[in-house]
N, C-alpha and C positions, 0 to 999 in steps of 0.2 A: 731235301724235299721238303717243301715248302710245310710251314705247321699251321695248321687250322684249329685255332681254337675252339670247341666247343660247347667252352661252361659259360653259362649264362651271366656272361659281363655287362649288358644292359642293367642286369636288376642288380648285381654290385656296386655297379655307378651307384645307379640311382641309390642305395643302401647308402652307401659314404658320401654321396652330396645331401642325404637326410641327415645322415649323423655332423656331416659339419655345420647345417644348419641350424639343428638344436645347440652345438657347442657354440654358432655365433648368435642365438637366441640367447643361451643359457649367458654365454659374453654381456651381453648387451643392456641383458634385464638385471644382471650383477652390475654391470657400470651405472647405469640408471639408477639404481639401489643407492651403490655407493656415490654418486653425485650428490643424489637428493639428502640423502643424510646427510653427507660434508655442509650441502648447502642450508640445511635444518642447524647440524652444529654451528655454521658461523654464525647466518641470522639468530641463533639463542645467545651465542657469545655475544653479537652488537646487544642484544636485548638487556644482558645481565650489566654490560659497561653502562650503556645508558641508564638502567635502574641507580648502579653505581654511585655515575653522576646524579642522577634527581635526586639521591637522599643524601650525597655530601651538599648539594645546595638547598636542601629544603633544612639540612640543618644551620647551613649558613645562614638562612633568613632567619631563623630563628633567633641566630645569635646577634645578627641586624635589628630584628625590632627587638630585644633585648636593650638591646645596645641605646635605639630609637626613643624607646618607653624611658632610660634613662634620663638620655640628652633633654627629652620633653621636662620630665620632673625637675633638673638641674636648671630647665629654662624657666618655669613654672618659679622658682624657688630663686633664680634671678629679677626676675619682675616685682618677688613680691619684698625684696630686699630692695631694692630702689624706687617701689614707692616708699619704704619705710623711709629709706636716706633721703627721699625728695621729701616726708610728710616732716622728719628733723633738723633738714633746712630749712625750712617753713617754719619752723618752730623757732629755730635760732635766728633766721631773722626777723620776726614776731616778737622775740622777749623782750627788744629794749621800748617798743611799742607802746606797752600796757605801762611802762613807765612814762612812757611821755603824755600816756592818756592820761594818769592819774595827775600827772606834774601838770598839767592842762588846765583839767579839771580845777583844781587847785587855784591856777592861778586866775582863772574864768569867772570864778564863784562870786559872786557880788554882794557888798554885804545886808545881813539880814536871812540872807540864804543857806540852810542848812540840809546836807545831803545823808538820807535814813537808808538810803540802799543802791547798789549800780549792779544791773545785772548785764551781760555780756554773751553777744549770740556772733557769731563771726568778727563782719565789720559792725552790726547793727550794737549799740551799746542802750541800754534802758538805765534811768534817773530819776529813782523815786525821793523827794524831799519834802520838806517844809520851808514857806518864804514867811515873809511878815504881809507880804499883800501881792497883791498877781501882779502887780507894776514891776517888784522882786523878779516874778518869775520873766515875764517879758526883758525885764532887763539882760537874765540870762540867755535867754534865746539868744539875744542879740551880740553877747558877749560870746559864742558857743559858734554864731553866724562868723564873723571876725576871726574866729582862732583859725593856727596851719593846719590842727590835727584833728578837729572835730569841723561835721559838716550837715548840712538837711536837717536843722531842728527842727522836730516835730511836737506839740504839745498832743498830750493823751488826752488828760484831764488832768483839770485845777479843781479842786472844792475849797470855798472857802470858808469856814466856822469859825465863830465865833464864841469865846471861854470869859466871860466877863466880859472887860473893856479893853481885853486884846484881843486881836483878831487874826487869822493865820490863817495860811493858802497850802492845803498839801495839793502838790501837782505830781505828776508820772510827765516827763521831757524821752522820746526817742530822737536817736541822733544817730548820726555814721562817724565813726573813726578814718579818718584818712593815713591809708597803707603806707609804709616808706619804697615801696613796689609803685606806686599809683605818682610817685613822685617823677620817679625814672623814666615810667613811663610818657609823661606829661615832658620831660625833659626830651626824648625823643620825637 
């Protein structure tokens, strides 16, 4: 005899499908939430790693900036030292020049001319003195012009004064001292 199922099987089948759908939906939601959480975890991990790298780079940049400041300080100190060395070298080169200048002034000083003072600023030399006459001052200027160590004599002032029977001329003459470096430049 054939068996006839009179139970409401369609309704049972519908409940089973609804239950399977709910389980699948819950599984999908749980899977989606797990996927979102995994994605958030991965991105947070990547952000954390990048922040660590950025922090390390900031520390390295700070150290490099300190090093650059030290290097700049050393460069400035080096430039100051080189400038000092250059000044010392120039002074060493010009040391014999003053000896030559005094020697040349003593040689070129005509008879009857007496110096009362000399002042030098760079290559410019101011000579003050007293001469027996203004012609002696002219002779001094001619001899300065003929000198190898002095050039361009210019009279700033000549004042003739009479004291009793004698006359004197006080004078101020400006001249330029030729530098030893000027001669080497002329030879080139």
